[in-house]
C-alpha angles and dihedrals in degrees: 000000000000090000089056094044092244122153113236118227096203091242115105096211093048092047090049090052093049091048092048090053089052090051091048091051091049090049091049092051092047090049092050091047091050091050091049091050091049091048092050091046090052091048092051091045092050091048092050090047090050092050090048091051090048091050091049091047092051091047090052091050093049091047090048090053093047092049091049092051091048092053097040110056093179093058091044091053091047092053091049092050092048092050090050094049089240099131131099118262092251121044138171112206134195109202139141125242094267093047089047090062091054091047092050091054090050090052093058092087100023114125103178107059113085100161122044124180118190097158123147098019097119088236114182128232093260094057088046091063089057090052093050092049090057087076092061090066106018116075096172103073109093100168125041122178118189102159125156100017133118098258115151146164096319091055089049091052091051091049090050090060095042098049091056091065107023117105103182111053113105102161128037124175122189096162116165099004122134093240093163096037090251092313097310099104121034098161098096094041093052091050089048095054091043088062088065086075089067102036118092103173106057110100103169129035124181114202098157111159100349098137096255094152125177094307094050092043092055091051091046092051092051093050097044090051086060092049119088100182109048109103106176132031123170106204099159123142095024102109090240116169112258092235089061092043088056093048090052094046093048093052093046089051089053091048091049091050092051091046093050091050091048091049091050090052091047093050091047090053091049091050092048090049091049090050091051092049091048092051092048091049090048091053091048091052093053 
């Protein structure tokens, strides 16, 4: 008992009971510590396994892209031209989902392409996330058309992050894509439309037949009413409630009016500046 700093009572049975309690407490603490170590070991093991799975997944994706480029010379040439900034400013591309990922990576640093059309390629939701992420690094693309593909909630989530920081995109078309997985997953779509509250460069958005539904329409109306720069938004064939359609239309009309007034003022200033320069030149010539 002295080694444990316990006070003896002078009674053997009592001392034995006190000592047993001390042993039991030590055992409990050792047991809890052992459980904590096992739990931490499992957590570390699971984390390492997760990282390993992610590495293997990324390696498979990269190998898949390399194999696709090796088999498809046309896609390989396209990617090389895009990387080298040797493409026209406006391009229409036919590419599969794997090739699309390679193209998207090439577009990260491209500074020549302003209009990109990837419509009708049956691109999947995974490749769509790569396309959306382009806009986080590329501030050259002004028009992006992705109609008639298979882009879904994950693509929407990626666009929600990109549109908060991108400063170049003016026109985005997602016509005829299952953005809500046929009304079963609205999470990505709602985050996507929320990003419109923070974007100030997008002027035209095409969401024709994307499965927005009543829930998506309500979110879209709330976000557009907080946006002062969007001028056009096609939301037809989405089963959006008429009250939300009206809210969207009213805000777009206000934005158009403000834009028209701003453009008139800009043109008037340009004309006045041109007149001043003409008068100065006339005086210099005298």
